[in-house]
C-alpha positions as CSV (number, residue, x, y, z in Angstrom):
1,X,85.1,86.7,164.0
2,X,85.5,82.9,163.7
3,X,88.6,81.6,162.2
4,X,88.7,79.6,159.1
5,X,90.3,76.7,160.9
6,X,87.3,76.5,163.3
7,X,84.6,76.6,160.5
8,X,86.5,74.0,158.4
9,X,85.5,75.8,155.2
10,X,87.1,74.7,152.0
11,X,86.7,77.5,149.5
12,X,89.9,76.9,147.7
13,X,88.5,74.8,144.9
14,X,88.3,76.3,141.5
15,X,85.2,74.3,140.4
16,X,82.4,72.0,141.4
17,X,84.1,69.1,140.0
18,X,87.1,69.8,142.2
19,X,84.8,69.8,145.1
20,X,83.2,66.5,144.4
21,X,86.6,65.0,143.6
22,X,88.0,66.3,146.9
23,X,88.6,64.0,149.9
24,X,85.4,65.4,151.5
25,X,83.2,63.5,148.9
26,X,84.3,60.0,149.9
27,X,82.8,56.6,150.4
28,X,82.0,54.9,153.6
29,X,85.4,53.1,153.5
30,X,87.2,56.4,153.6
31,X,85.1,57.7,156.4
32,X,87.7,56.9,158.9
33,X,90.3,58.8,157.1
34,X,88.0,61.8,156.7
35,X,87.2,61.8,160.3
36,X,90.9,61.5,161.2
37,X,91.7,64.6,159.1
38,X,89.5,66.9,161.2
39,X,90.1,69.5,162.5
40,X,92.3,70.9,159.8
41,X,95.1,73.3,160.6
42,X,96.0,76.3,158.5
43,X,99.1,74.5,157.4
44,X,97.0,71.7,155.9
45,X,94.8,74.2,154.1
46,X,97.7,75.8,152.5
47,X,99.1,72.5,151.4
48,X,95.8,71.5,149.8
49,X,95.6,74.8,148.0
50,X,99.0,74.3,146.6
51,X,98.2,71.0,145.0
52,X,99.2,70.9,141.4
53,X,96.9,70.6,138.4
54,X,98.3,67.1,137.7
55,X,96.7,65.6,140.8
56,X,93.4,67.2,139.9
57,X,93.5,65.5,136.5
58,X,94.3,62.1,138.0
59,X,91.2,62.4,140.2
60,X,89.1,63.1,137.2
61,X,90.3,59.9,135.6
62,X,89.5,57.9,138.7
63,X,86.0,59.4,138.8
64,X,85.5,58.5,135.1
65,X,86.7,54.9,135.7
66,X,84.3,54.6,138.7
67,X,81.4,55.9,136.7
68,X,82.2,53.5,133.8
69,X,82.4,50.5,136.2
70,X,79.1,51.5,137.8
71,X,77.3,51.7,134.5
72,X,78.7,48.4,133.2
73,X,77.9,46.3,136.3
74,X,75.5,43.5,135.4
75,X,73.8,43.6,138.7
76,X,72.7,47.1,138.1
77,X,71.9,46.8,134.4
78,X,69.9,43.5,134.5
79,X,68.7,43.3,138.1
80,X,65.5,45.2,137.8
81,X,64.3,43.5,134.6
82,X,65.0,40.0,136.0
83,X,63.1,40.7,139.2
84,X,60.2,42.1,137.2
85,X,60.0,39.0,135.0
86,X,60.1,36.7,138.0
87,X,57.4,38.6,139.7
88,X,55.2,38.5,136.6
89,X,55.6,34.7,136.2
90,X,54.8,34.2,139.8
91,X,51.7,36.4,139.5
92,X,50.6,34.5,136.4
93,X,51.1,31.1,138.2
94,X,49.1,32.5,141.1
95,X,46.2,33.5,138.8
96,X,46.2,30.2,137.1
97,X,46.2,28.4,140.4
98,X,43.3,30.5,141.6
99,X,41.3,29.8,138.4
100,X,42.0,26.0,138.7
101,X,40.9,26.1,142.3
102,X,37.7,28.0,141.4
103,X,37.0,25.5,138.6
104,X,37.7,22.5,141.0
105,X,35.3,24.0,143.5
106,X,32.6,24.4,140.9
107,X,33.2,20.8,139.7
108,X,33.0,19.6,143.3
109,X,29.7,21.4,144.0
110,X,28.3,19.9,140.7
111,X,29.3,16.4,141.7
112,X,27.9,16.9,145.2
113,X,24.5,17.9,143.7
114,X,24.6,14.9,141.3
115,X,25.5,12.6,144.2
116,X,22.5,13.9,146.2
117,X,20.2,13.4,143.3
118,X,21.4,9.8,142.8
119,X,21.0,9.1,146.5
120,X,17.5,10.4,146.3
121,X,16.7,8.3,143.2
122,X,18.2,5.2,144.9
123,X,16.1,5.8,148.0
124,X,13.0,6.1,145.8
125,X,13.9,2.9,143.9
126,X,14.4,1.1,147.2
127,X,11.0,2.2,148.4
128,X,9.5,1.0,145.2
129,X,11.2,-2.3,145.5
130,X,10.0,-2.7,149.0
131,X,6.5,-1.8,147.9
132,X,6.7,-4.3,145.1
133,X,7.9,-7.0,147.5
134,X,5.0,-6.3,149.8
135,X,2.6,-6.6,146.9
136,X,4.2,-9.8,145.8
137,X,3.9,-11.3,149.2
138,X,0.3,-10.2,149.5
139,X,-0.5,-11.8,146.0
140,X,1.3,-15.0,147.1
141,X,-0.7,-15.2,150.2
142,X,-3.9,-14.6,148.3
143,X,-3.0,-17.2,145.7
144,X,-2.2,-19.7,148.4
145,X,-5.5,-19.0,150.0
146,X,-7.4,-19.0,146.7
147,X,-5.4,-20.5,143.8
148,X,-6.5,-19.9,140.1
149,X,-7.6,-23.5,139.8
150,X,-9.8,-23.1,142.9
151,X,-11.2,-19.9,141.5
152,X,-12.1,-21.7,138.3
153,X,-13.7,-24.5,140.2
154,X,-15.7,-22.0,142.3
155,X,-16.8,-20.2,139.2
156,X,-17.8,-23.4,137.5
157,X,-19.6,-24.6,140.7
158,X,-21.5,-21.3,140.8
159,X,-22.7,-21.7,137.3
160,X,-23.6,-25.3,137.8
161,X,-25.5,-24.5,141.0
162,X,-27.4,-21.8,139.1
163,X,-28.5,-24.3,136.5
164,X,-29.1,-27.0,139.1
165,X,-31.4,-24.7,141.0
166,X,-33.3,-23.9,137.8
167,X,-33.6,-27.6,137.1
168,X,-35.0,-28.2,140.5
169,X,-37.7,-25.6,139.8
170,X,-38.7,-27.3,136.6
171,X,-38.4,-30.9,137.8
172,X,-42.0,-31.3,138.7
173,X,-43.0,-30.6,135.1
174,X,-40.1,-32.0,133.2
175,X,-37.5,-34.4,134.7
176,X,-35.2,-34.4,131.6
177,X,-31.6,-33.5,132.5
178,X,-29.6,-31.0,130.5
179,X,-26.1,-31.7,129.3
180,X,-23.0,-30.4,131.1
181,X,-22.1,-27.9,128.4
182,X,-25.6,-26.3,128.6
183,X,-25.4,-26.3,132.4
184,X,-22.1,-24.3,132.2
185,X,-23.3,-21.9,129.5
186,X,-26.6,-20.9,131.2
187,X,-26.2,-18.1,133.6
188,X,-28.6,-16.2,135.8
189,X,-28.5,-13.8,138.6
190,X,-27.4,-15.7,141.6
191,X,-29.6,-13.8,144.0
192,X,-32.8,-14.4,141.9
193,X,-31.9,-18.1,141.5
194,X,-31.4,-18.4,145.2
195,X,-34.8,-16.8,146.0
196,X,-36.4,-18.9,143.4
197,X,-34.9,-22.0,144.9
198,X,-36.1,-21.1,148.4
199,X,-39.6,-20.6,147.1
200,X,-39.6,-23.9,145.3
201,X,-38.4,-25.6,148.4
202,X,-41.4,-24.2,150.2
203,X,-43.7,-25.4,147.5
204,X,-42.1,-28.9,147.5
205,X,-42.9,-29.4,151.2
206,X,-46.3,-30.9,150.2
207,X,-44.7,-33.0,147.4
208,X,-45.5,-36.7,147.9
209,X,-42.0,-37.7,146.6
210,X,-39.4,-35.6,148.4
211,X,-36.9,-38.4,148.7
212,X,-36.8,-38.9,144.9
213,X,-36.2,-35.1,144.5
214,X,-33.3,-35.2,146.9
215,X,-31.8,-38.2,145.2
216,X,-31.9,-36.6,141.8
217,X,-30.4,-33.4,143.1
218,X,-27.5,-35.3,144.7
219,X,-26.8,-37.1,141.4
220,X,-26.7,-33.8,139.6
221,X,-24.4,-32.3,142.2
222,X,-22.0,-35.3,141.9
223,X,-21.9,-35.0,138.1
224,X,-21.3,-31.3,138.3
225,X,-18.4,-31.8,140.8
226,X,-16.8,-34.5,138.6
227,X,-16.9,-32.2,135.6
228,X,-15.3,-29.2,137.3
229,X,-11.9,-30.5,136.6
230,X,-12.4,-30.4,132.9
231,X,-12.8,-26.6,132.9
232,X,-9.2,-26.0,133.6
233,X,-7.2,-25.2,130.5
234,X,-4.2,-23.6,132.1
235,X,-0.8,-24.7,130.7
236,X,2.0,-24.7,133.2
237,X,4.6,-25.1,130.4
238,X,4.8,-23.2,127.1
239,X,5.7,-24.6,123.8
240,X,9.1,-23.0,123.8
241,X,9.9,-24.6,127.2
242,X,9.0,-28.0,125.9
243,X,11.2,-27.5,122.8
244,X,14.1,-26.5,125.1
245,X,13.5,-29.6,127.2
246,X,13.8,-31.8,124.1
247,X,16.9,-30.1,123.0
248,X,18.5,-30.5,126.4
249,X,17.7,-34.2,126.3
250,X,19.3,-34.5,122.9
251,X,22.4,-32.7,124.3
252,X,22.6,-35.2,127.2
253,X,22.4,-38.1,124.8
254,X,25.1,-36.6,122.5
255,X,27.5,-36.0,125.4
256,X,27.2,-39.5,126.7
257,X,27.6,-41.1,123.3
258,X,30.7,-39.0,122.5
259,X,32.4,-39.5,125.9
260,X,31.7,-43.3,125.9
261,X,32.9,-43.8,122.4
262,X,36.1,-41.8,123.0
263,X,36.9,-43.9,126.1
264,X,36.4,-47.2,124.4
265,X,39.0,-48.9,122.2
266,X,38.2,-51.2,119.1
267,X,40.0,-54.0,117.4
268,X,40.0,-55.1,113.8
269,X,39.6,-58.7,114.7
270,X,36.0,-59.8,115.7
271,X,35.1,-62.9,117.7
272,X,32.2,-64.9,116.2
273,X,30.8,-66.2,119.4
274,X,27.2,-67.0,120.3
275,X,27.0,-63.9,122.5
276,X,28.2,-61.7,119.7
277,X,25.6,-63.2,117.3
278,X,22.8,-62.7,119.8
279,X,23.8,-59.1,120.4
280,X,24.0,-58.4,116.7
281,X,20.5,-59.9,116.3
282,X,19.1,-57.7,119.1
283,X,20.8,-54.6,117.6
284,X,19.2,-55.4,114.2
285,X,15.8,-55.6,115.9
286,X,16.2,-52.1,117.4
287,X,18.2,-50.2,114.7
288,X,17.7,-52.3,111.6
289,X,19.8,-54.8,109.7
290,X,21.8,-52.3,107.6
291,X,23.3,-50.5,110.6
292,X,23.9,-53.7,112.5
293,X,25.7,-55.1,109.5
294,X,27.9,-51.9,109.2
295,X,28.8,-52.1,112.9
296,X,29.8,-55.8,112.6
297,X,31.8,-55.6,109.4
298,X,33.6,-52.3,109.4
299,X,36.8,-51.4,111.2
300,X,36.3,-48.8,113.9
301,X,39.8,-48.8,115.3
302,X,40.7,-45.6,113.5
303,X,37.4,-43.7,113.3
304,X,34.6,-44.8,115.7
305,X,32.2,-42.2,114.4
306,X,29.7,-44.8,113.2
307,X,29.7,-46.4,116.6
308,X,28.9,-43.0,118.2
309,X,26.0,-42.5,115.8
310,X,24.7,-45.9,116.5
311,X,24.9,-45.3,120.2
312,X,22.9,-42.0,119.8
313,X,20.3,-43.9,117.7
314,X,20.1,-46.7,120.3
315,X,19.4,-44.3,123.2
316,X,17.0,-42.1,121.1
317,X,15.0,-45.2,120.2
318,X,14.9,-46.3,123.9
319,X,13.7,-42.8,125.0
320,X,11.1,-42.4,122.2
321,X,9.7,-45.8,122.9
322,X,9.3,-45.1,126.6
323,X,7.7,-41.7,126.0
324,X,5.2,-43.2,123.5
325,X,3.6,-45.2,126.3
326,X,0.8,-43.7,128.3
327,X,2.8,-43.9,131.6
328,X,6.5,-44.8,131.8
329,X,7.2,-47.8,133.9
330,X,3.5,-48.9,134.2
331,X,2.3,-52.4,133.3
332,X,2.6,-53.0,129.6
333,X,-1.0,-54.4,129.1
334,X,-2.5,-51.5,131.1
335,X,-0.3,-49.0,129.1
336,X,-1.6,-50.4,125.9
337,X,-5.2,-50.2,127.0
338,X,-4.9,-46.6,128.3
339,X,-3.1,-45.6,125.1
340,X,-6.0,-46.9,123.0
341,X,-8.6,-45.2,125.2
342,X,-6.8,-41.9,125.0
343,X,-6.3,-42.1,121.2
344,X,-10.1,-42.8,120.8
345,X,-11.0,-40.0,123.2
346,X,-8.8,-37.5,121.5
347,X,-10.5,-38.2,118.2
348,X,-14.1,-38.1,119.5
349,X,-14.0,-35.6,122.4
350,X,-13.0,-31.9,122.6
351,X,-9.4,-31.1,123.4
352,X,-10.0,-29.9,127.0
353,X,-11.9,-33.1,127.8
354,X,-9.3,-35.5,126.5
355,X,-6.4,-33.6,127.8
356,X,-7.9,-33.3,131.3
357,X,-8.7,-37.0,131.3
358,X,-5.1,-37.8,130.3
359,X,-3.7,-35.5,133.0
360,X,-5.9,-36.9,135.8
361,X,-5.3,-40.5,134.8
362,X,-1.5,-40.1,134.7
363,X,-1.5,-38.2,138.0
364,X,-3.6,-40.7,139.9
365,X,-1.5,-43.6,138.5
366,X,1.5,-42.1,140.2
367,X,-0.4,-41.3,143.3
368,X,-1.5,-45.0,143.5
369,X,2.1,-46.1,142.9
370,X,4.5,-43.6,144.5
371,X,7.5,-45.7,143.6
372,X,6.7,-45.8,139.9
373,X,9.0,-42.8,139.0
374,X,12.1,-44.2,140.6
375,X,11.3,-47.6,139.1
376,X,11.0,-46.1,135.6
377,X,14.3,-44.2,136.0
378,X,16.2,-47.3,137.1
379,X,14.7,-49.4,134.3
380,X,15.5,-46.9,131.6
381,X,19.0,-46.5,132.9
382,X,19.6,-50.3,132.9
383,X,18.1,-50.6,129.4
384,X,20.4,-47.8,128.0
385,X,23.5,-49.5,129.5
386,X,22.5,-53.0,128.2
387,X,21.8,-51.7,124.7
388,X,25.0,-49.6,124.6
389,X,27.1,-52.5,125.7
390,X,25.6,-54.6,122.9
391,X,26.6,-52.0,120.3
392,X,30.2,-52.0,121.7
393,X,30.3,-55.8,121.7
394,X,29.4,-56.2,118.0
395,X,31.7,-53.3,117.0
396,X,34.8,-55.1,118.3
397,X,35.3,-53.2,121.5
398,X,38.2,-54.3,123.7
399,X,37.4,-51.8,126.4
400,X,34.9,-52.4,127.9
401,X,35.4,-56.1,127.5
402,X,32.5,-58.7,127.5
403,X,33.4,-59.9,131.0
404,X,31.1,-58.7,133.9
405,X,33.9,-56.8,135.7
406,X,34.7,-54.6,132.7
407,X,31.0,-53.9,132.2
408,X,30.5,-52.9,135.9
409,X,33.4,-50.5,135.6
410,X,31.7,-49.0,132.5
411,X,28.4,-48.6,134.5
412,X,30.2,-47.0,137.4
413,X,32.0,-44.6,135.1
414,X,28.9,-43.4,133.2
415,X,26.2,-44.2,135.8
416,X,25.4,-40.6,136.8
417,X,25.4,-39.4,133.2
418,X,22.9,-42.0,132.0
419,X,20.7,-41.4,135.0
420,X,20.5,-37.8,134.0
421,X,19.1,-38.9,130.7
422,X,16.5,-41.1,132.3
423,X,15.4,-38.4,134.7
424,X,15.1,-35.8,131.9
425,X,13.0,-38.3,129.9
426,X,10.7,-39.0,132.9
427,X,10.3,-35.3,133.6
428,X,9.5,-34.6,130.0
429,X,6.8,-37.3,130.1
430,X,5.2,-35.7,133.2
431,X,5.2,-32.3,131.6
432,X,3.6,-33.5,128.3
433,X,1.1,-35.7,130.1
434,X,0.0,-33.6,133.1
435,X,0.9,-30.0,132.8
436,X,-0.3,-29.0,129.2
437,X,-4.0,-29.0,128.5
438,X,-4.3,-27.0,125.3
439,X,-2.5,-29.5,123.1
440,X,-0.9,-32.9,122.9
441,X,3.0,-32.9,122.6
442,X,4.7,-36.1,121.3
443,X,8.4,-36.9,121.2
444,X,9.0,-38.5,117.8
445,X,11.8,-40.4,116.1
446,X,12.1,-41.8,112.5
447,X,12.0,-45.5,112.1
448,X,14.9,-47.4,110.7
449,X,14.5,-48.2,107.0
450,X,12.0,-45.3,106.5
451,X,12.4,-43.2,103.3
452,X,13.9,-39.8,103.9
453,X,11.4,-36.9,103.9
454,X,12.9,-33.4,104.3
455,X,9.6,-32.0,105.6
456,X,9.5,-34.4,108.6
457,X,13.1,-35.1,109.4
458,X,16.6,-33.6,109.0
459,X,19.7,-35.2,107.6
460,X,22.6,-35.0,110.2
461,X,25.2,-34.8,107.4
462,X,23.3,-32.7,104.8
463,X,26.1,-30.2,104.8
464,X,28.6,-32.8,103.6
465,X,26.8,-34.3,100.7
466,X,23.5,-35.2,99.1
467,X,20.9,-37.1,101.2
468,X,20.6,-40.5,99.7
469,X,19.2,-43.8,101.0
470,X,16.9,-44.8,103.7
471,X,17.1,-43.9,107.4
472,X,19.7,-45.9,109.4
473,X,18.8,-44.4,112.8
474,X,17.6,-41.3,114.6
475,X,20.4,-39.4,116.4
476,X,18.3,-36.5,117.9
477,X,14.7,-36.7,118.9
478,X,11.9,-34.4,117.5
479,X,8.7,-32.9,118.8
480,X,5.2,-32.8,117.4
481,X,2.2,-30.9,118.6
482,X,-1.4,-32.1,118.0
483,X,-4.4,-29.8,118.6
484,X,-8.1,-30.4,118.1
485,X,-9.6,-27.6,115.9
486,X,-12.9,-26.4,117.4
487,X,-15.6,-26.6,114.7
488,X,-19.2,-26.3,115.7
489,X,-20.7,-27.4,112.4
490,X,-18.5,-30.4,111.7
491,X,-18.5,-33.6,113.6
492,X,-15.4,-34.6,115.6
493,X,-13.1,-36.8,113.6
494,X,-9.5,-37.4,112.7
495,X,-9.6,-34.7,110.1
496,X,-10.2,-32.0,112.7
497,X,-6.8,-32.7,114.4
498,X,-4.1,-30.3,113.4
499,X,-0.5,-31.7,113.7
500,X,2.6,-29.6,113.5
501,X,6.2,-30.7,113.8
502,X,8.0,-28.2,116.1
503,X,11.4,-29.9,116.1
504,X,12.3,-32.2,113.2
505,X,14.2,-35.4,114.3
506,X,17.8,-35.6,113.1
507,X,18.5,-38.9,111.2
508,X,21.5,-40.7,109.7
509,X,21.0,-42.0,106.2
510,X,22.8,-44.7,104.2
511,X,24.9,-42.0,102.5
512,X,26.8,-41.5,105.8
513,X,29.2,-44.2,104.8
514,X,30.4,-42.1,101.9
515,X,31.0,-39.2,104.2
516,X,32.8,-41.2,106.9
517,X,34.9,-43.3,104.5
518,X,35.0,-41.6,101.0
519,X,36.9,-44.6,99.5
């Protein structure tokens, strides 16, 4: 049999608690001591068996204390819950990130599809624009080859040739010529007329007077060609564009008058020299005695408003007088004659006839005199400067002074601005004389001393008081349109002309003195 010392059995404990409290149930720290106590000898076993109950109770206390410490440790009590909450928050953040990523991917795919659709639409738009540009180029080329006016001439020529051929057929029986209007209205099949003309030419081979026939035919052809130009009623400018041109011209006049008056200085004392008296007489001839007297007698050193208004009236009068002539810059006697001819023609002839005659005459005058436009611009510029300096002279201006050097400085300062006014006026004259066939546009201004009529003119200071007195001057030009009413049963006369005021001229009345100086 094996000895107890060799088996290392410890059966001397009275209970299970004693066994777990014994040195055999130790921690890792006491492992070395446990290992050092083996093998046990019989003497050791006897000593352990003889341990008193007091030591056993102390061991129970130590175990209780260790258990209490183990249960109260925060690492063991709260560790699992904290880790679980941390894991839950991380998992929730992970799910939110995944959902955001999925949403972003869906958004990205949607924007990619929209980008593709926009690119497709842009490509289609570019293709349409290219196609439109090609069509425009083709239309431009066709128009250059065959413009509208040429088409009208060809159409008129075709109609006239038809009638001329029919007249040739009936010439042997009746040599009376038809009027131009009947030649244009009559129409027939061109192929039939052409065949008929060929047959008649064969018949006329045996005619004893072929030369006479040829002469009459050439005369008719010449008359037809000369009348082709009267068929064109195309307006290159609309009424709204003409109104805008008049308003732009008024703006240029206002800007020059305001800037020139602001630059000048005026004195209370006036010199009564022969030059001043002559200038005052000339201003009275242009703008009337009342305004000339106000400019000469009033003090403009504090408020030169009246001088500015007189300057606007002076330039407006110059421009309106130039535009009332048949051709700006042309000889005065010839202008008077052409104006009378056109006035008589507009009352006795249809609107297209008189308008076309006016346009052709004005155009050929400029073709015969290519320098006429530049001459008219320079003459109008010089006239505006001369009349403006006369107004400054009688108003007591000290800058510019009456001496030539000061006047030249004034011309150099405002030369380009006044030339713009002259160019705008000449361009407006060309538009109203050559480029509008359906009506007759006239630039109008109210005469000095004329009674005020609210239907035909506008008071420049109507917002500041009642409109009293006669007209002193016109500060802004107006526009009037005259059109011949087509009436087949009534004879052509002055009563058949319809006149409409599109822009009322703006005037200054005698009541302006109360507005400027309420004393």
